[in-house]
All heavy atoms as TSV, in Angstrom:
chain	resi	resn	atom	element	x	y	z
A	1	MET	N	N	-6.505	-23.735	-8.942
A	1	MET	CA	C	-6.879	-22.965	-10.120
A	1	MET	C	C	-7.075	-21.504	-9.714
A	1	MET	O	O	-7.645	-21.212	-8.670
A	1	MET	CB	C	-8.153	-23.537	-10.729
A	1	MET	CG	C	-8.671	-22.725	-11.882
A	1	MET	SD	S	-9.787	-23.650	-12.903
A	1	MET	CE	C	-8.836	-23.751	-14.370
A	2	VAL	N	N	-6.631	-20.609	-10.543
A	2	VAL	CA	C	-6.745	-19.173	-10.307
A	2	VAL	C	C	-8.086	-18.697	-10.851
A	2	VAL	O	O	-8.484	-19.075	-11.949
A	2	VAL	CB	C	-5.591	-18.416	-11.001
A	2	VAL	CG1	C	-5.719	-16.936	-10.813
A	2	VAL	CG2	C	-4.251	-18.914	-10.493
A	3	SER	N	N	-8.750	-17.855	-10.081
A	3	SER	CA	C	-10.053	-17.356	-10.511
A	3	SER	C	C	-9.905	-16.306	-11.609
A	3	SER	O	O	-8.864	-15.651	-11.737
A	3	SER	CB	C	-10.806	-16.749	-9.326
A	3	SER	OG	O	-10.202	-15.530	-8.937
A	4	ALA	N	N	-10.962	-16.136	-12.373
A	4	ALA	CA	C	-10.979	-15.114	-13.427
A	4	ALA	C	C	-10.829	-13.727	-12.814
A	4	ALA	O	O	-10.168	-12.859	-13.394
A	4	ALA	CB	C	-12.264	-15.206	-14.230
A	5	ARG	N	N	-11.404	-13.517	-11.655
A	5	ARG	CA	C	-11.289	-12.213	-10.992
A	5	ARG	C	C	-9.835	-11.920	-10.629
A	5	ARG	O	O	-9.352	-10.803	-10.811
A	5	ARG	CB	C	-12.165	-12.161	-9.753
A	5	ARG	CG	C	-12.094	-10.823	-9.051
A	5	ARG	CD	C	-12.983	-10.776	-7.824
A	5	ARG	NE	N	-12.744	-9.559	-7.098
A	5	ARG	CZ	C	-13.643	-8.632	-6.860
A	5	ARG	NH1	N	-14.867	-8.802	-7.295
A	5	ARG	NH2	N	-13.340	-7.548	-6.192
A	6	ALA	N	N	-9.113	-12.919	-10.126
A	6	ALA	CA	C	-7.701	-12.729	-9.784
A	6	ALA	C	C	-6.873	-12.410	-11.032
A	6	ALA	O	O	-6.014	-11.514	-11.002
A	6	ALA	CB	C	-7.154	-13.967	-9.081
A	7	VAL	N	N	-7.139	-13.115	-12.116
A	7	VAL	CA	C	-6.430	-12.848	-13.370
A	7	VAL	C	C	-6.729	-11.426	-13.836
A	7	VAL	O	O	-5.828	-10.689	-14.251
A	7	VAL	CB	C	-6.811	-13.878	-14.457
A	7	VAL	CG1	C	-6.256	-13.479	-15.812
A	7	VAL	CG2	C	-6.329	-15.260	-14.068
A	8	ALA	N	N	-7.983	-11.017	-13.766
A	8	ALA	CA	C	-8.375	-9.667	-14.182
A	8	ALA	C	C	-7.672	-8.612	-13.341
A	8	ALA	O	O	-7.195	-7.601	-13.868
A	8	ALA	CB	C	-9.886	-9.511	-14.081
A	9	GLU	N	N	-7.580	-8.832	-12.046
A	9	GLU	CA	C	-6.923	-7.864	-11.172
A	9	GLU	C	C	-5.428	-7.774	-11.472
A	9	GLU	O	O	-4.861	-6.687	-11.492
A	9	GLU	CB	C	-7.190	-8.207	-9.717
A	9	GLU	CG	C	-8.631	-7.927	-9.326
A	9	GLU	CD	C	-8.968	-8.329	-7.900
A	9	GLU	OE1	O	-8.082	-8.837	-7.180
A	9	GLU	OE2	O	-10.126	-8.118	-7.511
A	10	VAL	N	N	-4.807	-8.909	-11.720
A	10	VAL	CA	C	-3.385	-8.905	-12.070
A	10	VAL	C	C	-3.168	-8.162	-13.390
A	10	VAL	O	O	-2.249	-7.339	-13.507
A	10	VAL	CB	C	-2.834	-10.344	-12.155
A	10	VAL	CG1	C	-1.466	-10.378	-12.812
A	10	VAL	CG2	C	-2.770	-10.960	-10.773
A	11	LEU	N	N	-4.011	-8.429	-14.384
A	11	LEU	CA	C	-3.885	-7.731	-15.666
A	11	LEU	C	C	-4.092	-6.230	-15.501
A	11	LEU	O	O	-3.378	-5.433	-16.115
A	11	LEU	CB	C	-4.881	-8.303	-16.676
A	11	LEU	CG	C	-4.560	-9.707	-17.194
A	11	LEU	CD1	C	-5.707	-10.226	-18.053
A	11	LEU	CD2	C	-3.262	-9.721	-17.964
A	12	ALA	N	N	-5.043	-5.837	-14.680
A	12	ALA	CA	C	-5.290	-4.417	-14.445
A	12	ALA	C	C	-4.079	-3.760	-13.791
A	12	ALA	O	O	-3.681	-2.654	-14.177
A	12	ALA	CB	C	-6.534	-4.229	-13.573
A	13	ILE	N	N	-3.475	-4.430	-12.826
A	13	ILE	CA	C	-2.277	-3.882	-12.168
A	13	ILE	C	C	-1.134	-3.752	-13.168
A	13	ILE	O	O	-0.418	-2.747	-13.191
A	13	ILE	CB	C	-1.883	-4.753	-10.958
A	13	ILE	CG1	C	-2.932	-4.605	-9.856
A	13	ILE	CG2	C	-0.491	-4.398	-10.451
A	13	ILE	CD1	C	-2.821	-5.626	-8.743
A	14	LEU	N	N	-0.962	-4.757	-14.022
A	14	LEU	CA	C	0.082	-4.682	-15.050
A	14	LEU	C	C	-0.151	-3.508	-15.996
A	14	LEU	O	O	0.788	-2.806	-16.369
A	14	LEU	CB	C	0.138	-5.983	-15.838
A	14	LEU	CG	C	0.735	-7.178	-15.106
A	14	LEU	CD1	C	0.541	-8.451	-15.922
A	14	LEU	CD2	C	2.203	-6.961	-14.823
A	15	VAL	N	N	-1.403	-3.284	-16.373
A	15	VAL	CA	C	-1.731	-2.170	-17.263
A	15	VAL	C	C	-1.414	-0.840	-16.580
A	15	VAL	O	O	-0.809	0.053	-17.183
A	15	VAL	CB	C	-3.214	-2.225	-17.699
A	15	VAL	CG1	C	-3.644	-0.927	-18.345
A	15	VAL	CG2	C	-3.437	-3.390	-18.632
A	16	VAL	N	N	-1.793	-0.705	-15.322
A	16	VAL	CA	C	-1.522	0.531	-14.584
A	16	VAL	C	C	-0.015	0.759	-14.502
A	16	VAL	O	O	0.471	1.873	-14.734
A	16	VAL	CB	C	-2.151	0.479	-13.174
A	16	VAL	CG1	C	-1.643	1.617	-12.306
A	16	VAL	CG2	C	-3.674	0.528	-13.273
A	17	ASP	N	N	0.743	-0.283	-14.201
A	17	ASP	CA	C	2.198	-0.156	-14.126
A	17	ASP	C	C	2.798	0.183	-15.488
A	17	ASP	O	O	3.714	1.002	-15.576
A	17	ASP	CB	C	2.830	-1.438	-13.581
A	17	ASP	CG	C	2.627	-1.593	-12.086
A	17	ASP	OD1	O	2.187	-0.622	-11.427
A	17	ASP	OD2	O	2.897	-2.692	-11.573
A	18	LEU	N	N	2.291	-0.443	-16.540
A	18	LEU	CA	C	2.785	-0.163	-17.885
A	18	LEU	C	C	2.530	1.294	-18.264
A	18	LEU	O	O	3.423	1.984	-18.760
A	18	LEU	CB	C	2.131	-1.101	-18.904
A	18	LEU	CG	C	2.547	-0.912	-20.356
A	18	LEU	CD1	C	4.044	-1.142	-20.516
A	18	LEU	CD2	C	1.772	-1.847	-21.248
A	19	ILE	N	N	1.336	1.771	-18.016
A	19	ILE	CA	C	1.011	3.162	-18.323
A	19	ILE	C	C	1.870	4.093	-17.465
A	19	ILE	O	O	2.260	5.180	-17.898
A	19	ILE	CB	C	-0.494	3.436	-18.139
A	19	ILE	CG1	C	-1.264	2.724	-19.266
A	19	ILE	CG2	C	-0.804	4.928	-18.148
A	19	ILE	CD1	C	-2.756	2.752	-19.130
A	20	GLY	N	N	2.205	3.645	-16.260
A	20	GLY	CA	C	3.052	4.448	-15.372
A	20	GLY	C	C	4.454	4.672	-15.899
A	20	GLY	O	O	5.095	5.660	-15.549
A	21	VAL	N	N	4.967	3.769	-16.732
A	21	VAL	CA	C	6.321	3.938	-17.255
A	21	VAL	C	C	6.346	4.538	-18.660
A	21	VAL	O	O	7.413	4.861	-19.169
A	21	VAL	CB	C	7.111	2.601	-17.241
A	21	VAL	CG1	C	7.255	2.088	-15.836
A	21	VAL	CG2	C	6.492	1.568	-18.155
A	22	LEU	N	N	5.193	4.690	-19.271
A	22	LEU	CA	C	5.123	5.303	-20.597
A	22	LEU	C	C	5.007	6.820	-20.471
A	22	LEU	O	O	4.457	7.328	-19.493
A	22	LEU	CB	C	3.913	4.763	-21.372
A	22	LEU	CG	C	3.960	3.279	-21.732
A	22	LEU	CD1	C	2.641	2.859	-22.372
A	22	LEU	CD2	C	5.116	2.986	-22.660
A	23	PRO	N	N	5.491	7.541	-21.477
A	23	PRO	CA	C	5.371	9.003	-21.432
A	23	PRO	C	C	3.950	9.459	-21.792
A	23	PRO	O	O	3.677	9.895	-22.900
A	23	PRO	CB	C	6.395	9.477	-22.469
A	23	PRO	CG	C	6.498	8.337	-23.433
A	23	PRO	CD	C	6.262	7.085	-22.620
A	24	VAL	N	N	3.052	9.321	-20.845
A	24	VAL	CA	C	1.651	9.697	-21.038
A	24	VAL	C	C	1.395	10.959	-20.229
A	24	VAL	O	O	1.734	11.026	-19.043
A	24	VAL	CB	C	0.724	8.549	-20.559
A	24	VAL	CG1	C	-0.726	8.954	-20.656
A	24	VAL	CG2	C	0.995	7.289	-21.359
A	25	SER	N	N	0.788	11.961	-20.856
A	25	SER	CA	C	0.595	13.233	-20.159
A	25	SER	C	C	-0.510	13.172	-19.103
A	25	SER	O	O	-0.397	13.805	-18.061
A	25	SER	CB	C	0.306	14.350	-21.160
A	25	SER	OG	O	-0.881	14.063	-21.869
A	26	ASP	N	N	-1.566	12.433	-19.364
A	26	ASP	CA	C	-2.681	12.358	-18.409
A	26	ASP	C	C	-3.001	10.888	-18.142
A	26	ASP	O	O	-3.818	10.285	-18.821
A	26	ASP	CB	C	-3.895	13.091	-18.968
A	26	ASP	CG	C	-5.008	13.249	-17.947
A	26	ASP	OD1	O	-4.930	12.623	-16.859
A	26	ASP	OD2	O	-5.957	13.998	-18.228
A	27	ARG	N	N	-2.346	10.325	-17.142
A	27	ARG	CA	C	-2.497	8.899	-16.852
A	27	ARG	C	C	-3.926	8.530	-16.473
A	27	ARG	O	O	-4.442	7.505	-16.902
A	27	ARG	CB	C	-1.531	8.484	-15.748
A	27	ARG	CG	C	-0.116	8.353	-16.225
A	27	ARG	CD	C	0.839	8.025	-15.090
A	27	ARG	NE	N	2.181	7.710	-15.518
A	27	ARG	CZ	C	3.045	8.556	-16.050
A	27	ARG	NH1	N	2.700	9.792	-16.267
A	27	ARG	NH2	N	4.255	8.174	-16.386
A	28	ALA	N	N	-4.571	9.358	-15.671
A	28	ALA	CA	C	-5.940	9.053	-15.236
A	28	ALA	C	C	-6.880	8.973	-16.438
A	28	ALA	O	O	-7.696	8.057	-16.540
A	28	ALA	CB	C	-6.426	10.089	-14.235
A	29	ALA	N	N	-6.759	9.916	-17.350
A	29	ALA	CA	C	-7.616	9.918	-18.541
A	29	ALA	C	C	-7.312	8.708	-19.426
A	29	ALA	O	O	-8.222	8.094	-19.987
A	29	ALA	CB	C	-7.427	11.205	-19.334
A	30	THR	N	N	-6.037	8.347	-19.525
A	30	THR	CA	C	-5.647	7.185	-20.324
A	30	THR	C	C	-6.234	5.912	-19.734
A	30	THR	O	O	-6.783	5.074	-20.462
A	30	THR	CB	C	-4.110	7.074	-20.399
A	30	THR	OG1	O	-3.599	8.269	-20.994
A	30	THR	CG2	C	-3.679	5.877	-21.221
A	31	LEU	N	N	-6.140	5.747	-18.418
A	31	LEU	CA	C	-6.718	4.571	-17.767
A	31	LEU	C	C	-8.228	4.531	-17.946
A	31	LEU	O	O	-8.803	3.466	-18.183
A	31	LEU	CB	C	-6.363	4.560	-16.281
A	31	LEU	CG	C	-4.917	4.211	-15.955
A	31	LEU	CD1	C	-4.639	4.449	-14.476
A	31	LEU	CD2	C	-4.613	2.780	-16.342
A	32	GLU	N	N	-8.871	5.682	-17.851
A	32	GLU	CA	C	-10.328	5.728	-18.027
A	32	GLU	C	C	-10.719	5.335	-19.450
A	32	GLU	O	O	-11.642	4.549	-19.653
A	32	GLU	CB	C	-10.857	7.118	-17.701
A	32	GLU	CG	C	-12.359	7.204	-17.784
A	32	GLU	CD	C	-12.900	8.563	-17.382
A	32	GLU	OE1	O	-12.141	9.396	-16.869
A	32	GLU	OE2	O	-14.109	8.785	-17.593
A	33	ARG	N	N	-9.998	5.874	-20.439
A	33	ARG	CA	C	-10.288	5.515	-21.835
A	33	ARG	C	C	-10.080	4.026	-22.063
A	33	ARG	O	O	-10.884	3.367	-22.727
A	33	ARG	CB	C	-9.416	6.327	-22.796
A	33	ARG	CG	C	-9.869	7.755	-22.985
A	33	ARG	CD	C	-9.203	8.423	-24.172
A	33	ARG	NE	N	-7.753	8.338	-24.169
A	33	ARG	CZ	C	-6.929	9.199	-23.583
A	33	ARG	NH1	N	-7.419	10.224	-22.921
A	33	ARG	NH2	N	-5.623	9.042	-23.658
A	34	LEU	N	N	-9.003	3.485	-21.509
A	34	LEU	CA	C	-8.736	2.060	-21.669
A	34	LEU	C	C	-9.818	1.219	-21.004
A	34	LEU	O	O	-10.302	0.243	-21.590
A	34	LEU	CB	C	-7.366	1.709	-21.093
A	34	LEU	CG	C	-6.964	0.243	-21.199
A	34	LEU	CD1	C	-6.978	-0.230	-22.653
A	34	LEU	CD2	C	-5.610	0.022	-20.571
A	35	ALA	N	N	-10.214	1.587	-19.801
A	35	ALA	CA	C	-11.285	0.854	-19.113
A	35	ALA	C	C	-12.565	0.890	-19.930
A	35	ALA	O	O	-13.258	-0.129	-20.067
A	35	ALA	CB	C	-11.514	1.433	-17.722
A	36	ASN	N	N	-12.878	2.047	-20.503
A	36	ASN	CA	C	-14.086	2.170	-21.331
A	36	ASN	C	C	-13.986	1.313	-22.589
A	36	ASN	O	O	-14.958	0.667	-22.992
A	36	ASN	CB	C	-14.335	3.628	-21.699
A	36	ASN	CG	C	-14.824	4.436	-20.528
A	36	ASN	OD1	O	-15.376	3.904	-19.570
A	36	ASN	ND2	N	-14.585	5.737	-20.567
A	37	ARG	N	N	-12.803	1.286	-23.212
A	37	ARG	CA	C	-12.626	0.462	-24.417
A	37	ARG	C	C	-12.773	-1.018	-24.082
A	37	ARG	O	O	-13.420	-1.768	-24.822
A	37	ARG	CB	C	-11.259	0.722	-25.044
A	37	ARG	CG	C	-11.157	2.072	-25.741
A	37	ARG	CD	C	-9.764	2.285	-26.311
A	37	ARG	NE	N	-9.353	1.209	-27.190
A	37	ARG	CZ	C	-9.512	1.206	-28.513
A	37	ARG	NH1	N	-10.096	2.227	-29.088
A	37	ARG	NH2	N	-9.091	0.201	-29.237
A	38	LEU	N	N	-12.171	-1.444	-22.972
A	38	LEU	CA	C	-12.299	-2.845	-22.574
A	38	LEU	C	C	-13.748	-3.191	-22.269
A	38	LEU	O	O	-14.225	-4.271	-22.631
A	38	LEU	CB	C	-11.419	-3.137	-21.356
A	38	LEU	CG	C	-9.915	-3.109	-21.595
A	38	LEU	CD1	C	-9.170	-3.272	-20.287
A	38	LEU	CD2	C	-9.500	-4.169	-22.594
A	39	ASP	N	N	-14.442	-2.265	-21.619
A	39	ASP	CA	C	-15.853	-2.493	-21.322
A	39	ASP	C	C	-16.655	-2.626	-22.613
A	39	ASP	O	O	-17.492	-3.516	-22.744
A	39	ASP	CB	C	-16.397	-1.361	-20.457
A	39	ASP	CG	C	-17.825	-1.620	-20.016
A	39	ASP	OD1	O	-18.063	-2.684	-19.390
A	39	ASP	OD2	O	-18.696	-0.781	-20.292
A	40	ASP	N	N	-16.375	-1.756	-23.583
A	40	ASP	CA	C	-17.058	-1.847	-24.885
A	40	ASP	C	C	-16.760	-3.187	-25.560
A	40	ASP	O	O	-17.658	-3.830	-26.096
A	40	ASP	CB	C	-16.623	-0.717	-25.811
A	40	ASP	CG	C	-17.189	0.630	-25.410
A	40	ASP	OD1	O	-18.133	0.669	-24.585
A	40	ASP	OD2	O	-16.672	1.655	-25.907
A	41	GLN	N	N	-15.487	-3.602	-25.546
A	41	GLN	CA	C	-15.104	-4.860	-26.184
A	41	GLN	C	C	-15.717	-6.063	-25.472
A	41	GLN	O	O	-15.973	-7.088	-26.089
A	41	GLN	CB	C	-13.584	-4.986	-26.236
A	41	GLN	CG	C	-12.952	-4.002	-27.178
A	41	GLN	CD	C	-11.444	-4.014	-27.103
A	41	GLN	OE1	O	-10.849	-4.707	-26.295
A	41	GLN	NE2	N	-10.820	-3.214	-27.945
A	42	SER	N	N	-15.969	-5.913	-24.181
A	42	SER	CA	C	-16.546	-7.031	-23.427
A	42	SER	C	C	-18.001	-7.294	-23.812
A	42	SER	O	O	-18.544	-8.339	-23.496
A	42	SER	CB	C	-16.454	-6.768	-21.925
A	42	SER	OG	O	-17.396	-5.789	-21.518
A	43	ARG	N	N	-18.602	-6.346	-24.499
A	43	ARG	CA	C	-20.003	-6.481	-24.890
A	43	ARG	C	C	-20.166	-7.124	-26.262
A	43	ARG	O	O	-21.248	-7.126	-26.837
A	43	ARG	CB	C	-20.682	-5.114	-24.862
A	43	ARG	CG	C	-20.676	-4.518	-23.466
A	43	ARG	CD	C	-21.166	-3.080	-23.457
A	43	ARG	NE	N	-20.864	-2.442	-22.205
A	43	ARG	CZ	C	-21.616	-2.514	-21.105
A	43	ARG	NH1	N	-22.722	-3.214	-21.133
A	43	ARG	NH2	N	-21.258	-1.893	-20.006
A	44	THR	N	N	-19.090	-7.692	-26.793
A	44	THR	CA	C	-19.124	-8.355	-28.086
A	44	THR	C	C	-20.025	-9.585	-28.004
A	44	THR	O	O	-19.821	-10.441	-27.139
A	44	THR	CB	C	-17.705	-8.798	-28.513
A	44	THR	OG1	O	-16.869	-7.659	-28.541
A	44	THR	CG2	C	-17.724	-9.484	-29.864
A	45	PRO	N	N	-21.018	-9.659	-28.885
A	45	PRO	CA	C	-21.913	-10.822	-28.859
A	45	PRO	C	C	-21.138	-12.122	-29.060
A	45	PRO	O	O	-20.263	-12.212	-29.907
A	45	PRO	CB	C	-22.861	-10.567	-30.032
A	45	PRO	CG	C	-22.762	-9.117	-30.317
A	45	PRO	CD	C	-21.370	-8.711	-29.924
A	46	GLY	N	N	-21.450	-13.113	-28.262
A	46	GLY	CA	C	-20.819	-14.419	-28.387
A	46	GLY	C	C	-19.427	-14.516	-27.792
A	46	GLY	O	O	-18.771	-15.536	-27.932
A	47	GLY	N	N	-18.964	-13.464	-27.112
A	47	GLY	CA	C	-17.622	-13.472	-26.564
A	47	GLY	C	C	-17.464	-14.367	-25.350
A	47	GLY	O	O	-16.402	-14.893	-25.091
A	48	ARG	N	N	-18.519	-14.541	-24.596
A	48	ARG	CA	C	-18.591	-15.380	-23.397
A	48	ARG	C	C	-17.416	-15.227	-22.456
A	48	ARG	O	O	-17.290	-14.224	-21.787
A	48	ARG	CB	C	-18.839	-16.820	-23.769
A	48	ARG	CG	C	-20.168	-16.967	-24.447
A	48	ARG	CD	C	-20.579	-18.363	-24.566
A	48	ARG	NE	N	-21.874	-18.357	-25.247
A	48	ARG	CZ	C	-22.538	-19.401	-25.549
A	48	ARG	NH1	N	-22.060	-20.571	-25.243
A	48	ARG	NH2	N	-23.690	-19.303	-26.146
A	49	GLU	N	N	-16.537	-16.219	-22.355
A	49	GLU	CA	C	-15.462	-16.189	-21.361
A	49	GLU	C	C	-14.509	-15.024	-21.586
A	49	GLU	O	O	-14.110	-14.358	-20.642
A	49	GLU	CB	C	-14.686	-17.511	-21.373
A	49	GLU	CG	C	-15.464	-18.668	-20.801
A	49	GLU	CD	C	-14.666	-19.960	-20.832
A	49	GLU	OE1	O	-13.429	-19.908	-20.970
A	49	GLU	OE2	O	-15.291	-21.018	-20.708
A	50	THR	N	N	-14.149	-14.785	-22.830
A	50	THR	CA	C	-13.244	-13.681	-23.141
A	50	THR	C	C	-13.900	-12.354	-22.792
A	50	THR	O	O	-13.273	-11.476	-22.193
A	50	THR	CB	C	-12.862	-13.706	-24.636
A	50	THR	OG1	O	-12.275	-14.967	-24.930
A	50	THR	CG2	C	-11.906	-12.597	-24.981
A	51	ALA	N	N	-15.158	-12.208	-23.166
A	51	ALA	CA	C	-15.882	-10.975	-22.860
A	51	ALA	C	C	-16.003	-10.773	-21.356
A	51	ALA	O	O	-15.832	-9.663	-20.856
A	51	ALA	CB	C	-17.267	-11.008	-23.513
A	52	ALA	N	N	-16.265	-11.838	-20.639
A	52	ALA	CA	C	-16.382	-11.741	-19.184
A	52	ALA	C	C	-15.056	-11.326	-18.563
A	52	ALA	O	O	-15.018	-10.511	-17.635
A	52	ALA	CB	C	-16.861	-13.063	-18.602
A	53	LEU	N	N	-13.946	-11.852	-19.085
A	53	LEU	CA	C	-12.635	-11.491	-18.552
A	53	LEU	C	C	-12.313	-10.034	-18.873
A	53	LEU	O	O	-11.811	-9.304	-18.011
A	53	LEU	CB	C	-11.552	-12.419	-19.114
A	53	LEU	CG	C	-10.155	-12.236	-18.549
A	53	LEU	CD1	C	-10.140	-12.352	-17.027
A	53	LEU	CD2	C	-9.203	-13.244	-19.163
A	54	LEU	N	N	-12.612	-9.585	-20.078
A	54	LEU	CA	C	-12.399	-8.177	-20.418
A	54	LEU	C	C	-13.214	-7.268	-19.509
A	54	LEU	O	O	-12.734	-6.229	-19.050
A	54	LEU	CB	C	-12.761	-7.915	-21.880
A	54	LEU	CG	C	-11.766	-8.391	-22.919
A	54	LEU	CD1	C	-12.352	-8.219	-24.322
A	54	LEU	CD2	C	-10.457	-7.659	-22.799
A	55	SER	N	N	-14.437	-7.653	-19.262
A	55	SER	CA	C	-15.288	-6.875	-18.363
A	55	SER	C	C	-14.683	-6.820	-16.962
A	55	SER	O	O	-14.656	-5.769	-16.326
A	55	SER	CB	C	-16.690	-7.486	-18.316
A	55	SER	OG	O	-17.505	-6.757	-17.438
A	56	SER	N	N	-14.160	-7.935	-16.493
A	56	SER	CA	C	-13.538	-7.971	-15.175
A	56	SER	C	C	-12.292	-7.095	-15.113
A	56	SER	O	O	-12.044	-6.421	-14.115
A	56	SER	CB	C	-13.176	-9.409	-14.804
A	56	SER	OG	O	-14.334	-10.186	-14.658
A	57	VAL	N	N	-11.502	-7.088	-16.188
A	57	VAL	CA	C	-10.309	-6.231	-16.230
A	57	VAL	C	C	-10.732	-4.768	-16.210
A	57	VAL	O	O	-10.151	-3.950	-15.494
A	57	VAL	CB	C	-9.427	-6.543	-17.465
A	57	VAL	CG1	C	-8.293	-5.530	-17.584
A	57	VAL	CG2	C	-8.871	-7.952	-17.386
A	58	ALA	N	N	-11.760	-4.428	-17.000
A	58	ALA	CA	C	-12.255	-3.046	-17.008
A	58	ALA	C	C	-12.727	-2.625	-15.620
A	58	ALA	O	O	-12.418	-1.526	-15.161
A	58	ALA	CB	C	-13.393	-2.905	-18.021
A	59	GLU	N	N	-13.444	-3.499	-14.950
A	59	GLU	CA	C	-13.935	-3.181	-13.600
A	59	GLU	C	C	-12.771	-3.016	-12.631
A	59	GLU	O	O	-12.771	-2.110	-11.795
A	59	GLU	CB	C	-14.875	-4.275	-13.117
A	59	GLU	CG	C	-16.202	-4.300	-13.823
A	59	GLU	CD	C	-17.047	-5.515	-13.494
A	59	GLU	OE1	O	-16.676	-6.277	-12.566
A	59	GLU	OE2	O	-18.080	-5.720	-14.148
A	60	ALA	N	N	-11.761	-3.872	-12.743
A	60	ALA	CA	C	-10.596	-3.779	-11.859
A	60	ALA	C	C	-9.838	-2.474	-12.116
A	60	ALA	O	O	-9.384	-1.812	-11.177
A	60	ALA	CB	C	-9.670	-4.979	-12.046
A	61	LEU	N	N	-9.710	-2.069	-13.380
A	61	LEU	CA	C	-9.057	-0.808	-13.689
A	61	LEU	C	C	-9.816	0.361	-13.074
A	61	LEU	O	O	-9.213	1.282	-12.524
A	61	LEU	CB	C	-8.964	-0.604	-15.204
A	61	LEU	CG	C	-7.797	-1.248	-15.922
A	61	LEU	CD1	C	-7.940	-1.083	-17.427
A	61	LEU	CD2	C	-6.481	-0.670	-15.452
A	62	MET	N	N	-11.129	0.321	-13.177
A	62	MET	CA	C	-11.945	1.399	-12.606
A	62	MET	C	C	-11.774	1.458	-11.078
A	62	MET	O	O	-11.708	2.545	-10.512
A	62	MET	CB	C	-13.410	1.237	-12.998
A	62	MET	CG	C	-13.656	1.551	-14.464
A	62	MET	SD	S	-15.398	1.452	-14.883
A	62	MET	CE	C	-15.384	0.095	-16.023
A	63	ARG	N	N	-11.671	0.295	-10.435
A	63	ARG	CA	C	-11.456	0.272	-8.987
A	63	ARG	C	C	-10.087	0.862	-8.636
A	63	ARG	O	O	-9.946	1.596	-7.667
A	63	ARG	CB	C	-11.560	-1.151	-8.443
A	63	ARG	CG	C	-12.966	-1.656	-8.262
A	63	ARG	CD	C	-13.006	-2.913	-7.397
A	63	ARG	NE	N	-12.132	-3.985	-7.874
A	63	ARG	CZ	C	-12.466	-4.878	-8.802
A	63	ARG	NH1	N	-13.665	-4.838	-9.368
A	63	ARG	NH2	N	-11.615	-5.818	-9.159
A	64	LEU	N	N	-9.080	0.538	-9.437
A	64	LEU	CA	C	-7.739	1.048	-9.172
A	64	LEU	C	C	-7.656	2.550	-9.392
A	64	LEU	O	O	-6.877	3.231	-8.737
A	64	LEU	CB	C	-6.717	0.333	-10.063
A	64	LEU	CG	C	-6.429	-1.127	-9.733
A	64	LEU	CD1	C	-5.549	-1.736	-10.803
A	64	LEU	CD2	C	-5.786	-1.255	-8.364
A	65	GLU	N	N	-8.434	3.068	-10.332
A	65	GLU	CA	C	-8.462	4.514	-10.600
A	65	GLU	C	C	-9.023	5.282	-9.420
A	65	GLU	O	O	-8.550	6.344	-9.070
A	65	GLU	CB	C	-9.352	4.830	-11.803
A	65	GLU	CG	C	-8.780	4.491	-13.131
A	65	GLU	CD	C	-9.791	4.837	-14.204
A	65	GLU	OE1	O	-10.211	6.005	-14.262
A	65	GLU	OE2	O	-10.152	3.939	-14.975
A	66	GLY	N	N	-10.108	4.735	-8.855
A	66	GLY	CA	C	-10.872	5.458	-7.852
A	66	GLY	C	C	-10.266	5.445	-6.518
A	66	GLY	O	O	-10.300	6.230	-5.680
């Protein structure tokens, strides 16, 4: 079984790669905004597993940025 952390890291890498091929003027700012949005969405009451996975993706994106 694949861990939630591994899934989150894979999703974060896919997002970074996707943003890399889009015509975005400020990739770092776009990744930061996306990480913040995912973090906000992860705080949805009652989200449990989904919220935890969103939070993990946001954290992985922040690690990849830094």
